[in-house]
PDB file of N, CA, C and O in Angstrom:
ATOM      1  N   MET A   1     -36.633  -1.067  14.481  1.00  0.00           N
ATOM      2  CA  MET A   1     -37.163  -1.167  15.710  1.00  0.00           C
ATOM      3  C   MET A   1     -36.995  -0.016  16.594  1.00  0.00           C
ATOM      4  O   MET A   1     -35.869   0.476  16.664  1.00  0.00           O
ATOM      5  N   VAL A   2     -38.004   0.516  17.320  1.00  0.00           N
ATOM      6  CA  VAL A   2     -37.847   1.579  18.272  1.00  0.00           C
ATOM      7  C   VAL A   2     -38.188   1.121  19.565  1.00  0.00           C
ATOM      8  O   VAL A   2     -39.171   0.403  19.747  1.00  0.00           O
ATOM      9  N   LEU A   3     -37.325   1.547  20.611  1.00  0.00           N
ATOM     10  CA  LEU A   3     -37.588   1.272  21.985  1.00  0.00           C
ATOM     11  C   LEU A   3     -38.099   2.542  22.642  1.00  0.00           C
ATOM     12  O   LEU A   3     -37.552   3.624  22.430  1.00  0.00           O
ATOM     13  N   GLU A   4     -39.125   2.408  23.420  1.00  0.00           N
ATOM     14  CA  GLU A   4     -39.710   3.603  24.058  1.00  0.00           C
ATOM     15  C   GLU A   4     -40.138   3.127  25.510  1.00  0.00           C
ATOM     16  O   GLU A   4     -40.595   2.000  25.697  1.00  0.00           O
ATOM     17  N   PRO A   5     -39.973   3.998  26.466  1.00  0.00           N
ATOM     18  CA  PRO A   5     -40.361   3.638  27.886  1.00  0.00           C
ATOM     19  C   PRO A   5     -41.836   3.581  27.967  1.00  0.00           C
ATOM     20  O   PRO A   5     -42.561   4.206  27.194  1.00  0.00           O
ATOM     21  N   PRO A   6     -42.311   2.743  29.015  1.00  0.00           N
ATOM     22  CA  PRO A   6     -43.838   2.597  29.107  1.00  0.00           C
ATOM     23  C   PRO A   6     -44.446   3.991  29.246  1.00  0.00           C
ATOM     24  O   PRO A   6     -43.862   4.858  29.897  1.00  0.00           O
ATOM     25  N   GLY A   7     -45.589   4.210  28.652  1.00  0.00           N
ATOM     26  CA  GLY A   7     -46.290   5.441  28.737  1.00  0.00           C
ATOM     27  C   GLY A   7     -45.672   6.548  27.866  1.00  0.00           C
ATOM     28  O   GLY A   7     -45.941   7.733  28.065  1.00  0.00           O
ATOM     29  N   TYR A   8     -44.859   6.145  26.922  1.00  0.00           N
ATOM     30  CA  TYR A   8     -44.032   7.169  26.151  1.00  0.00           C
ATOM     31  C   TYR A   8     -45.014   8.168  25.465  1.00  0.00           C
ATOM     32  O   TYR A   8     -45.981   7.827  24.784  1.00  0.00           O
ATOM     33  N   GLY A   9     -44.654   9.377  25.724  1.00  0.00           N
ATOM     34  CA  GLY A   9     -45.381  10.525  25.166  1.00  0.00           C
ATOM     35  C   GLY A   9     -44.551  11.496  24.365  1.00  0.00           C
ATOM     36  O   GLY A   9     -44.932  12.653  24.186  1.00  0.00           O
ATOM     37  N   GLY A  10     -43.456  11.045  23.899  1.00  0.00           N
ATOM     38  CA  GLY A  10     -42.551  11.941  23.290  1.00  0.00           C
ATOM     39  C   GLY A  10     -41.195  12.015  24.139  1.00  0.00           C
ATOM     40  O   GLY A  10     -41.130  11.555  25.279  1.00  0.00           O
ATOM     41  N   GLY A  11     -40.223  12.569  23.556  1.00  0.00           N
ATOM     42  CA  GLY A  11     -38.919  12.658  24.309  1.00  0.00           C
ATOM     43  C   GLY A  11     -37.874  11.620  23.649  1.00  0.00           C
ATOM     44  O   GLY A  11     -37.817  11.387  22.441  1.00  0.00           O
ATOM     45  N   THR A  12     -37.118  11.079  24.563  1.00  0.00           N
ATOM     46  CA  THR A  12     -36.021  10.226  23.998  1.00  0.00           C
ATOM     47  C   THR A  12     -36.301   8.834  23.843  1.00  0.00           C
ATOM     48  O   THR A  12     -36.859   8.266  24.782  1.00  0.00           O
ATOM     49  N   GLY A  13     -36.003   8.180  22.800  1.00  0.00           N
ATOM     50  CA  GLY A  13     -36.165   6.790  22.475  1.00  0.00           C
ATOM     51  C   GLY A  13     -34.917   6.321  21.744  1.00  0.00           C
ATOM     52  O   GLY A  13     -34.035   7.140  21.485  1.00  0.00           O
ATOM     53  N   LEU A  14     -34.800   5.032  21.396  1.00  0.00           N
ATOM     54  CA  LEU A  14     -33.747   4.442  20.649  1.00  0.00           C
ATOM     55  C   LEU A  14     -34.312   3.865  19.442  1.00  0.00           C
ATOM     56  O   LEU A  14     -35.366   3.234  19.524  1.00  0.00           O
ATOM     57  N   ALA A  15     -33.709   4.019  18.311  1.00  0.00           N
ATOM     58  CA  ALA A  15     -34.165   3.423  17.100  1.00  0.00           C
ATOM     59  C   ALA A  15     -33.004   2.574  16.491  1.00  0.00           C
ATOM     60  O   ALA A  15     -31.843   2.979  16.547  1.00  0.00           O
ATOM     61  N   PHE A  16     -33.341   1.390  15.909  1.00  0.00           N
ATOM     62  CA  PHE A  16     -32.310   0.505  15.350  1.00  0.00           C
ATOM     63  C   PHE A  16     -32.847   0.095  13.931  1.00  0.00           C
ATOM     64  O   PHE A  16     -34.036  -0.023  13.633  1.00  0.00           O
ATOM     65  N   GLN A  17     -31.807  -0.094  13.138  1.00  0.00           N
ATOM     66  CA  GLN A  17     -32.198  -0.641  11.821  1.00  0.00           C
ATOM     67  C   GLN A  17     -31.034  -1.708  11.355  1.00  0.00           C
ATOM     68  O   GLN A  17     -29.890  -1.626  11.804  1.00  0.00           O
ATOM     69  N   LEU A  18     -31.377  -2.568  10.550  1.00  0.00           N
ATOM     70  CA  LEU A  18     -30.497  -3.603  10.037  1.00  0.00           C
ATOM     71  C   LEU A  18     -29.635  -3.060   8.868  1.00  0.00           C
ATOM     72  O   LEU A  18     -30.110  -2.375   7.962  1.00  0.00           O
ATOM     73  N   GLU A  19     -28.344  -3.414   8.956  1.00  0.00           N
ATOM     74  CA  GLU A  19     -27.421  -3.123   7.976  1.00  0.00           C
ATOM     75  C   GLU A  19     -26.835  -4.368   7.515  1.00  0.00           C
ATOM     76  O   GLU A  19     -25.960  -4.943   8.162  1.00  0.00           O
ATOM     77  N   GLU A  20     -27.347  -4.850   6.280  1.00  0.00           N
ATOM     78  CA  GLU A  20     -26.978  -6.169   5.762  1.00  0.00           C
ATOM     79  C   GLU A  20     -25.516  -6.367   5.599  1.00  0.00           C
ATOM     80  O   GLU A  20     -25.060  -7.510   5.572  1.00  0.00           O
ATOM     81  N   ASP A  21     -24.667  -5.204   5.477  1.00  0.00           N
ATOM     82  CA  ASP A  21     -23.243  -5.533   5.171  1.00  0.00           C
ATOM     83  C   ASP A  21     -22.336  -5.045   6.386  1.00  0.00           C
ATOM     84  O   ASP A  21     -21.148  -4.749   6.257  1.00  0.00           O
ATOM     85  N   HIS A  22     -23.007  -5.001   7.518  1.00  0.00           N
ATOM     86  CA  HIS A  22     -22.350  -4.610   8.782  1.00  0.00           C
ATOM     87  C   HIS A  22     -21.207  -5.571   9.147  1.00  0.00           C
ATOM     88  O   HIS A  22     -21.357  -6.780   8.973  1.00  0.00           O
ATOM     89  N   VAL A  23     -20.116  -5.085   9.628  1.00  0.00           N
ATOM     90  CA  VAL A  23     -18.988  -5.760  10.114  1.00  0.00           C
ATOM     91  C   VAL A  23     -18.913  -5.532  11.629  1.00  0.00           C
ATOM     92  O   VAL A  23     -18.678  -4.425  12.113  1.00  0.00           O
ATOM     93  N   PRO A  24     -19.136  -6.689  12.382  1.00  0.00           N
ATOM     94  CA  PRO A  24     -19.207  -6.396  13.796  1.00  0.00           C
ATOM     95  C   PRO A  24     -17.830  -5.935  14.382  1.00  0.00           C
ATOM     96  O   PRO A  24     -16.762  -6.337  13.918  1.00  0.00           O
ATOM     97  N   PRO A  25     -17.922  -5.104  15.387  1.00  0.00           N
ATOM     98  CA  PRO A  25     -16.631  -4.661  16.087  1.00  0.00           C
ATOM     99  C   PRO A  25     -16.041  -5.637  16.843  1.00  0.00           C
ATOM    100  O   PRO A  25     -16.722  -6.606  17.176  1.00  0.00           O
ATOM    101  N   THR A  26     -14.819  -5.546  17.192  1.00  0.00           N
ATOM    102  CA  THR A  26     -14.173  -6.420  18.091  1.00  0.00           C
ATOM    103  C   THR A  26     -13.986  -5.687  19.437  1.00  0.00           C
ATOM    104  O   THR A  26     -13.629  -4.510  19.478  1.00  0.00           O
ATOM    105  N   TRP A  27     -14.224  -6.376  20.461  1.00  0.00           N
ATOM    106  CA  TRP A  27     -14.118  -5.857  21.829  1.00  0.00           C
ATOM    107  C   TRP A  27     -13.483  -6.792  22.717  1.00  0.00           C
ATOM    108  O   TRP A  27     -13.887  -7.951  22.823  1.00  0.00           O
ATOM    109  N   PRO A  28     -12.380  -6.277  23.443  1.00  0.00           N
ATOM    110  CA  PRO A  28     -11.780  -5.073  23.220  1.00  0.00           C
ATOM    111  C   PRO A  28     -11.013  -4.955  21.956  1.00  0.00           C
ATOM    112  O   PRO A  28     -10.362  -5.912  21.537  1.00  0.00           O
ATOM    113  N   ALA A  29     -11.060  -3.866  21.356  1.00  0.00           N
ATOM    114  CA  ALA A  29     -10.460  -3.699  19.923  1.00  0.00           C
ATOM    115  C   ALA A  29      -8.906  -3.604  20.051  1.00  0.00           C
ATOM    116  O   ALA A  29      -8.392  -3.000  20.993  1.00  0.00           O
ATOM    117  N   GLY A  30      -8.175  -4.216  19.078  1.00  0.00           N
ATOM    118  CA  GLY A  30      -6.824  -4.137  19.041  1.00  0.00           C
ATOM    119  C   GLY A  30      -6.423  -3.401  17.756  1.00  0.00           C
ATOM    120  O   GLY A  30      -7.279  -3.041  16.948  1.00  0.00           O
ATOM    121  N   PRO A  31      -5.131  -3.183  17.578  1.00  0.00           N
ATOM    122  CA  PRO A  31      -4.815  -2.437  16.293  1.00  0.00           C
ATOM    123  C   PRO A  31      -5.380  -3.096  15.086  1.00  0.00           C
ATOM    124  O   PRO A  31      -5.333  -4.321  14.968  1.00  0.00           O
ATOM    125  N   GLY A  32      -5.908  -2.329  14.192  1.00  0.00           N
ATOM    126  CA  GLY A  32      -6.516  -2.762  12.969  1.00  0.00           C
ATOM    127  C   GLY A  32      -7.932  -3.359  13.039  1.00  0.00           C
ATOM    128  O   GLY A  32      -8.578  -3.636  12.029  1.00  0.00           O
ATOM    129  N   ASP A  33      -8.373  -3.542  14.299  1.00  0.00           N
ATOM    130  CA  ASP A  33      -9.701  -4.070  14.441  1.00  0.00           C
ATOM    131  C   ASP A  33     -10.754  -3.100  14.321  1.00  0.00           C
ATOM    132  O   ASP A  33     -10.509  -1.921  14.579  1.00  0.00           O
ATOM    133  N   VAL A  34     -12.007  -3.501  13.924  1.00  0.00           N
ATOM    134  CA  VAL A  34     -13.133  -2.676  13.798  1.00  0.00           C
ATOM    135  C   VAL A  34     -13.485  -2.327  15.310  1.00  0.00           C
ATOM    136  O   VAL A  34     -13.714  -3.223  16.123  1.00  0.00           O
ATOM    137  N   ALA A  35     -13.518  -0.971  15.646  1.00  0.00           N
ATOM    138  CA  ALA A  35     -13.881  -0.518  17.043  1.00  0.00           C
ATOM    139  C   ALA A  35     -15.351  -0.403  17.122  1.00  0.00           C
ATOM    140  O   ALA A  35     -16.031  -0.342  16.098  1.00  0.00           O
ATOM    141  N   MET A  36     -15.898  -0.370  18.388  1.00  0.00           N
ATOM    142  CA  MET A  36     -17.244  -0.227  18.487  1.00  0.00           C
ATOM    143  C   MET A  36     -17.676   1.255  18.083  1.00  0.00           C
ATOM    144  O   MET A  36     -16.941   2.226  18.267  1.00  0.00           O
ATOM    145  N   GLN A  37     -18.860   1.320  17.552  1.00  0.00           N
ATOM    146  CA  GLN A  37     -19.370   2.623  17.121  1.00  0.00           C
ATOM    147  C   GLN A  37     -20.240   3.346  18.165  1.00  0.00           C
ATOM    148  O   GLN A  37     -20.380   4.568  18.136  1.00  0.00           O
ATOM    149  N   LEU A  38     -20.793   2.596  19.044  1.00  0.00           N
ATOM    150  CA  LEU A  38     -21.675   3.086  20.055  1.00  0.00           C
ATOM    151  C   LEU A  38     -21.739   2.111  21.278  1.00  0.00           C
ATOM    152  O   LEU A  38     -21.681   0.892  21.119  1.00  0.00           O
ATOM    153  N   HIS A  39     -21.855   2.672  22.448  1.00  0.00           N
ATOM    154  CA  HIS A  39     -21.814   1.695  23.603  1.00  0.00           C
ATOM    155  C   HIS A  39     -23.018   2.227  24.585  1.00  0.00           C
ATOM    156  O   HIS A  39     -23.153   3.406  24.914  1.00  0.00           O
ATOM    157  N   LEU A  40     -23.773   1.268  24.945  1.00  0.00           N
ATOM    158  CA  LEU A  40     -24.893   1.578  25.990  1.00  0.00           C
ATOM    159  C   LEU A  40     -24.552   0.833  27.267  1.00  0.00           C
ATOM    160  O   LEU A  40     -24.234  -0.356  27.304  1.00  0.00           O
ATOM    161  N   ASP A  41     -24.649   1.645  28.310  1.00  0.00           N
ATOM    162  CA  ASP A  41     -24.603   0.986  29.743  1.00  0.00           C
ATOM    163  C   ASP A  41     -26.015   1.094  30.239  1.00  0.00           C
ATOM    164  O   ASP A  41     -26.657   2.144  30.253  1.00  0.00           O
ATOM    165  N   VAL A  42     -26.457  -0.105  30.656  1.00  0.00           N
ATOM    166  CA  VAL A  42     -27.896  -0.195  31.126  1.00  0.00           C
ATOM    167  C   VAL A  42     -27.852  -0.671  32.610  1.00  0.00           C
ATOM    168  O   VAL A  42     -27.329  -1.746  32.905  1.00  0.00           O
ATOM    169  N   ALA A  43     -28.416   0.155  33.537  1.00  0.00           N
ATOM    170  CA  ALA A  43     -28.528  -0.118  34.964  1.00  0.00           C
ATOM    171  C   ALA A  43     -29.469  -1.173  35.224  1.00  0.00           C
ATOM    172  O   ALA A  43     -30.556  -1.001  34.674  1.00  0.00           O
ATOM    173  N   VAL A  44     -29.351  -2.200  35.901  1.00  0.00           N
ATOM    174  CA  VAL A  44     -30.317  -3.261  36.209  1.00  0.00           C
ATOM    175  C   VAL A  44     -30.265  -3.603  37.774  1.00  0.00           C
ATOM    176  O   VAL A  44     -29.223  -3.504  38.422  1.00  0.00           O
ATOM    177  N   ASP A  45     -31.359  -3.971  38.262  1.00  0.00           N
ATOM    178  CA  ASP A  45     -31.478  -4.245  39.695  1.00  0.00           C
ATOM    179  C   ASP A  45     -30.962  -5.739  39.984  1.00  0.00           C
ATOM    180  O   ASP A  45     -30.432  -6.045  41.052  1.00  0.00           O
ATOM    181  N   ASP A  46     -31.161  -6.596  38.975  1.00  0.00           N
ATOM    182  CA  ASP A  46     -30.675  -8.013  39.197  1.00  0.00           C
ATOM    183  C   ASP A  46     -29.880  -8.483  38.011  1.00  0.00           C
ATOM    184  O   ASP A  46     -30.439  -8.791  36.959  1.00  0.00           O
ATOM    185  N   LEU A  47     -28.615  -8.537  38.172  1.00  0.00           N
ATOM    186  CA  LEU A  47     -27.580  -8.725  37.028  1.00  0.00           C
ATOM    187  C   LEU A  47     -27.809 -10.123  36.444  1.00  0.00           C
ATOM    188  O   LEU A  47     -27.904 -10.241  35.222  1.00  0.00           O
ATOM    189  N   PRO A  48     -27.897 -11.102  37.185  1.00  0.00           N
ATOM    190  CA  PRO A  48     -28.112 -12.525  36.544  1.00  0.00           C
ATOM    191  C   PRO A  48     -29.430 -12.581  35.794  1.00  0.00           C
ATOM    192  O   PRO A  48     -29.446 -13.213  34.737  1.00  0.00           O
ATOM    193  N   ALA A  49     -30.535 -11.990  36.222  1.00  0.00           N
ATOM    194  CA  ALA A  49     -31.768 -11.923  35.576  1.00  0.00           C
ATOM    195  C   ALA A  49     -31.675 -11.118  34.239  1.00  0.00           C
ATOM    196  O   ALA A  49     -32.208 -11.470  33.187  1.00  0.00           O
ATOM    197  N   ALA A  50     -30.972 -10.058  34.408  1.00  0.00           N
ATOM    198  CA  ALA A  50     -30.897  -9.089  33.140  1.00  0.00           C
ATOM    199  C   ALA A  50     -30.015  -9.777  32.140  1.00  0.00           C
ATOM    200  O   ALA A  50     -30.286  -9.630  30.948  1.00  0.00           O
ATOM    201  N   VAL A  51     -28.950 -10.542  32.510  1.00  0.00           N
ATOM    202  CA  VAL A  51     -28.131 -11.219  31.498  1.00  0.00           C
ATOM    203  C   VAL A  51     -29.026 -12.368  30.908  1.00  0.00           C
ATOM    204  O   VAL A  51     -29.031 -12.551  29.691  1.00  0.00           O
ATOM    205  N   ALA A  52     -29.732 -13.092  31.692  1.00  0.00           N
ATOM    206  CA  ALA A  52     -30.617 -14.130  31.138  1.00  0.00           C
ATOM    207  C   ALA A  52     -31.633 -13.625  30.180  1.00  0.00           C
ATOM    208  O   ALA A  52     -31.910 -14.272  29.170  1.00  0.00           O
ATOM    209  N   ARG A  53     -32.209 -12.465  30.469  1.00  0.00           N
ATOM    210  CA  ARG A  53     -33.148 -11.868  29.578  1.00  0.00           C
ATOM    211  C   ARG A  53     -32.486 -11.343  28.254  1.00  0.00           C
ATOM    212  O   ARG A  53     -33.041 -11.435  27.159  1.00  0.00           O
ATOM    213  N   ALA A  54     -31.351 -10.829  28.439  1.00  0.00           N
ATOM    214  CA  ALA A  54     -30.508 -10.372  27.191  1.00  0.00           C
ATOM    215  C   ALA A  54     -30.287 -11.597  26.302  1.00  0.00           C
ATOM    216  O   ALA A  54     -30.428 -11.521  25.082  1.00  0.00           O
ATOM    217  N   GLU A  55     -29.939 -12.725  26.925  1.00  0.00           N
ATOM    218  CA  GLU A  55     -29.660 -13.853  26.243  1.00  0.00           C
ATOM    219  C   GLU A  55     -30.855 -14.357  25.443  1.00  0.00           C
ATOM    220  O   GLU A  55     -30.752 -14.768  24.288  1.00  0.00           O
ATOM    221  N   GLN A  56     -32.041 -14.297  26.159  1.00  0.00           N
ATOM    222  CA  GLN A  56     -33.343 -14.862  25.536  1.00  0.00           C
ATOM    223  C   GLN A  56     -33.594 -13.853  24.281  1.00  0.00           C
ATOM    224  O   GLN A  56     -34.259 -14.273  23.335  1.00  0.00           O
ATOM    225  N   LEU A  57     -33.094 -12.587  24.261  1.00  0.00           N
ATOM    226  CA  LEU A  57     -33.311 -11.674  23.132  1.00  0.00           C
ATOM    227  C   LEU A  57     -32.250 -11.772  22.030  1.00  0.00           C
ATOM    228  O   LEU A  57     -32.269 -11.076  21.014  1.00  0.00           O
ATOM    229  N   GLY A  58     -31.311 -12.708  22.322  1.00  0.00           N
ATOM    230  CA  GLY A  58     -30.278 -12.969  21.244  1.00  0.00           C
ATOM    231  C   GLY A  58     -28.919 -12.458  21.541  1.00  0.00           C
ATOM    232  O   GLY A  58     -28.021 -12.582  20.708  1.00  0.00           O
ATOM    233  N   ALA A  59     -28.718 -11.872  22.726  1.00  0.00           N
ATOM    234  CA  ALA A  59     -27.340 -11.350  23.014  1.00  0.00           C
ATOM    235  C   ALA A  59     -26.505 -12.561  23.622  1.00  0.00           C
ATOM    236  O   ALA A  59     -27.057 -13.587  24.022  1.00  0.00           O
ATOM    237  N   ARG A  60     -25.197 -12.368  23.656  1.00  0.00           N
ATOM    238  CA  ARG A  60     -24.348 -13.413  24.212  1.00  0.00           C
ATOM    239  C   ARG A  60     -23.288 -12.633  25.102  1.00  0.00           C
ATOM    240  O   ARG A  60     -22.986 -11.475  24.812  1.00  0.00           O
ATOM    241  N   PRO A  61     -22.762 -13.253  26.130  1.00  0.00           N
ATOM    242  CA  PRO A  61     -21.687 -12.502  26.954  1.00  0.00           C
ATOM    243  C   PRO A  61     -20.412 -12.547  26.039  1.00  0.00           C
ATOM    244  O   PRO A  61     -20.125 -13.448  25.250  1.00  0.00           O
ATOM    245  N   ALA A  62     -19.703 -11.404  26.297  1.00  0.00           N
ATOM    246  CA  ALA A  62     -18.402 -11.162  25.639  1.00  0.00           C
ATOM    247  C   ALA A  62     -17.433 -12.076  26.336  1.00  0.00           C
ATOM    248  O   ALA A  62     -17.636 -12.400  27.506  1.00  0.00           O
ATOM    249  N   SER A  63     -16.424 -12.490  25.688  1.00  0.00           N
ATOM    250  CA  SER A  63     -15.450 -13.433  26.303  1.00  0.00           C
ATOM    251  C   SER A  63     -14.587 -12.784  27.303  1.00  0.00           C
ATOM    252  O   SER A  63     -14.026 -13.481  28.149  1.00  0.00           O
ATOM    253  N   TYR A  64     -14.414 -11.345  27.274  1.00  0.00           N
ATOM    254  CA  TYR A  64     -13.644 -10.620  28.274  1.00  0.00           C
ATOM    255  C   TYR A  64     -14.679  -9.869  29.155  1.00  0.00           C
ATOM    256  O   TYR A  64     -15.515  -9.117  28.653  1.00  0.00           O
ATOM    257  N   GLN A  65     -14.597 -10.081  30.372  1.00  0.00           N
ATOM    258  CA  GLN A  65     -15.460  -9.502  31.381  1.00  0.00           C
ATOM    259  C   GLN A  65     -14.506  -8.723  32.483  1.00  0.00           C
ATOM    260  O   GLN A  65     -13.947  -9.352  33.381  1.00  0.00           O
ATOM    261  N   PRO A  66     -14.383  -7.394  32.338  1.00  0.00           N
ATOM    262  CA  PRO A  66     -13.402  -6.681  33.115  1.00  0.00           C
ATOM    263  C   PRO A  66     -13.884  -6.331  34.555  1.00  0.00           C
ATOM    264  O   PRO A  66     -13.058  -5.904  35.363  1.00  0.00           O
ATOM    265  N   GLN A  67     -15.112  -6.485  34.886  1.00  0.00           N
ATOM    266  CA  GLN A  67     -15.574  -6.026  36.184  1.00  0.00           C
ATOM    267  C   GLN A  67     -16.611  -6.996  36.786  1.00  0.00           C
ATOM    268  O   GLN A  67     -17.419  -7.578  36.061  1.00  0.00           O
ATOM    269  N   GLU A  68     -16.574  -7.166  38.164  1.00  0.00           N
ATOM    270  CA  GLU A  68     -17.538  -8.159  38.854  1.00  0.00           C
ATOM    271  C   GLU A  68     -18.958  -7.788  38.751  1.00  0.00           C
ATOM    272  O   GLU A  68     -19.813  -8.670  38.673  1.00  0.00           O
ATOM    273  N   LEU A  69     -19.268  -6.517  38.745  1.00  0.00           N
ATOM    274  CA  LEU A  69     -20.706  -6.117  38.854  1.00  0.00           C
ATOM    275  C   LEU A  69     -21.167  -5.543  37.512  1.00  0.00           C
ATOM    276  O   LEU A  69     -22.186  -4.855  37.446  1.00  0.00           O
ATOM    277  N   VAL A  70     -20.400  -5.832  36.423  1.00  0.00           N
ATOM    278  CA  VAL A  70     -20.784  -5.387  35.018  1.00  0.00           C
ATOM    279  C   VAL A  70     -20.686  -6.631  34.107  1.00  0.00           C
ATOM    280  O   VAL A  70     -19.723  -7.394  34.185  1.00  0.00           O
ATOM    281  N   ARG A  71     -21.622  -6.802  33.313  1.00  0.00           N
ATOM    282  CA  ARG A  71     -21.494  -7.877  32.206  1.00  0.00           C
ATOM    283  C   ARG A  71     -21.504  -7.182  30.895  1.00  0.00           C
ATOM    284  O   ARG A  71     -22.435  -6.446  30.568  1.00  0.00           O
ATOM    285  N   VAL A  72     -20.416  -7.423  30.104  1.00  0.00           N
ATOM    286  CA  VAL A  72     -20.318  -6.946  28.711  1.00  0.00           C
ATOM    287  C   VAL A  72     -20.972  -7.993  27.873  1.00  0.00           C
ATOM    288  O   VAL A  72     -20.577  -9.159  27.859  1.00  0.00           O
ATOM    289  N   MET A  73     -22.016  -7.537  27.152  1.00  0.00           N
ATOM    290  CA  MET A  73     -22.811  -8.386  26.361  1.00  0.00           C
ATOM    291  C   MET A  73     -22.571  -8.017  24.792  1.00  0.00           C
ATOM    292  O   MET A  73     -22.138  -6.911  24.467  1.00  0.00           O
ATOM    293  N   LEU A  74     -22.853  -8.916  23.955  1.00  0.00           N
ATOM    294  CA  LEU A  74     -22.840  -8.488  22.474  1.00  0.00           C
ATOM    295  C   LEU A  74     -24.152  -8.824  21.955  1.00  0.00           C
ATOM    296  O   LEU A  74     -24.663  -9.933  22.108  1.00  0.00           O
ATOM    297  N   ASP A  75     -24.730  -7.787  21.297  1.00  0.00           N
ATOM    298  CA  ASP A  75     -25.970  -7.971  20.618  1.00  0.00           C
ATOM    299  C   ASP A  75     -25.908  -8.959  19.378  1.00  0.00           C
ATOM    300  O   ASP A  75     -24.807  -9.357  18.998  1.00  0.00           O
ATOM    301  N   PRO A  76     -26.948  -9.318  18.808  1.00  0.00           N
ATOM    302  CA  PRO A  76     -26.809 -10.282  17.646  1.00  0.00           C
ATOM    303  C   PRO A  76     -25.871  -9.837  16.550  1.00  0.00           C
ATOM    304  O   PRO A  76     -25.244 -10.654  15.875  1.00  0.00           O
ATOM    305  N   ALA A  77     -25.780  -8.470  16.374  1.00  0.00           N
ATOM    306  CA  ALA A  77     -24.819  -8.030  15.323  1.00  0.00           C
ATOM    307  C   ALA A  77     -23.413  -7.856  15.805  1.00  0.00           C
ATOM    308  O   ALA A  77     -22.544  -7.460  15.029  1.00  0.00           O
ATOM    309  N   GLY A  78     -23.155  -8.140  17.069  1.00  0.00           N
ATOM    310  CA  GLY A  78     -21.780  -7.973  17.714  1.00  0.00           C
ATOM    311  C   GLY A  78     -21.502  -6.685  18.337  1.00  0.00           C
ATOM    312  O   GLY A  78     -20.356  -6.411  18.694  1.00  0.00           O
ATOM    313  N   HIS A  79     -22.482  -5.868  18.494  1.00  0.00           N
ATOM    314  CA  HIS A  79     -22.234  -4.539  19.205  1.00  0.00           C
ATOM    315  C   HIS A  79     -22.119  -4.796  20.784  1.00  0.00           C
ATOM    316  O   HIS A  79     -22.995  -5.442  21.358  1.00  0.00           O
ATOM    317  N   PRO A  80     -21.135  -4.331  21.394  1.00  0.00           N
ATOM    318  CA  PRO A  80     -21.014  -4.501  22.876  1.00  0.00           C
ATOM    319  C   PRO A  80     -21.951  -3.537  23.585  1.00  0.00           C
ATOM    320  O   PRO A  80     -22.184  -2.412  23.144  1.00  0.00           O
ATOM    321  N   PHE A  81     -22.471  -4.019  24.685  1.00  0.00           N
ATOM    322  CA  PHE A  81     -23.298  -3.171  25.702  1.00  0.00           C
ATOM    323  C   PHE A  81     -23.036  -3.667  26.968  1.00  0.00           C
ATOM    324  O   PHE A  81     -22.615  -4.818  27.081  1.00  0.00           O
ATOM    325  N   CYS A  82     -23.243  -2.889  28.042  1.00  0.00           N
ATOM    326  CA  CYS A  82     -22.973  -3.352  29.366  1.00  0.00           C
ATOM    327  C   CYS A  82     -24.187  -3.257  30.246  1.00  0.00           C
ATOM    328  O   CYS A  82     -24.895  -2.250  30.229  1.00  0.00           O
ATOM    329  N   LEU A  83     -24.448  -4.342  31.051  1.00  0.00           N
ATOM    330  CA  LEU A  83     -25.451  -4.421  32.000  1.00  0.00           C
ATOM    331  C   LEU A  83     -24.724  -4.243  33.308  1.00  0.00           C
ATOM    332  O   LEU A  83     -23.818  -5.026  33.594  1.00  0.00           O
ATOM    333  N   PHE A  84     -25.070  -3.243  34.138  1.00  0.00           N
ATOM    334  CA  PHE A  84     -24.436  -3.118  35.429  1.00  0.00           C
ATOM    335  C   PHE A  84     -25.348  -3.042  36.657  1.00  0.00           C
ATOM    336  O   PHE A  84     -26.341  -2.314  36.673  1.00  0.00           O
ATOM    337  N   ALA A  85     -24.973  -3.835  37.709  1.00  0.00           N
ATOM    338  CA  ALA A  85     -25.763  -3.898  38.912  1.00  0.00           C
ATOM    339  C   ALA A  85     -25.360  -2.603  39.779  1.00  0.00           C
ATOM    340  O   ALA A  85     -24.350  -1.942  39.539  1.00  0.00           O
ATOM    341  N   PRO A  86     -26.230  -2.332  40.768  1.00  0.00           N
ATOM    342  CA  PRO A  86     -25.889  -1.215  41.752  1.00  0.00           C
ATOM    343  C   PRO A  86     -24.473  -1.430  42.357  1.00  0.00           C
ATOM    344  O   PRO A  86     -24.150  -2.466  42.937  1.00  0.00           O
ATOM    345  N   GLY A  87     -23.690  -0.400  42.178  1.00  0.00           N
ATOM    346  CA  GLY A  87     -22.299  -0.394  42.584  1.00  0.00           C
ATOM    347  C   GLY A  87     -21.325  -0.714  41.508  1.00  0.00           C
ATOM    348  O   GLY A  87     -20.113  -0.597  41.688  1.00  0.00           O
ATOM    349  N   GLY A  88     -21.865  -1.129  40.358  1.00  0.00           N
ATOM    350  CA  GLY A  88     -21.059  -1.571  39.222  1.00  0.00           C
ATOM    351  C   GLY A  88     -20.652  -0.355  38.339  1.00  0.00           C
ATOM    352  O   GLY A  88     -19.968  -0.526  37.331  1.00  0.00           O
TER     353      GLY A  88
END
């Protein structure tokens, strides 16, 4: 899957592929845990709406949430990413 901004005419994009034997990271990682390999921070205007949309797409909130204006989410494979509101 490739994500591109509307009107994409070249430049930066994100590409994803499935790894059947993937072992999800643990967040926050402790000694001996699989650590995250990549982390995305995504700015959003409406945090509750962005969380709801992420959940519709298969993400789930992480059990540990360290900041009020940031939501740590886990994608379907277990990779953590953050949605943050203005000021977050």
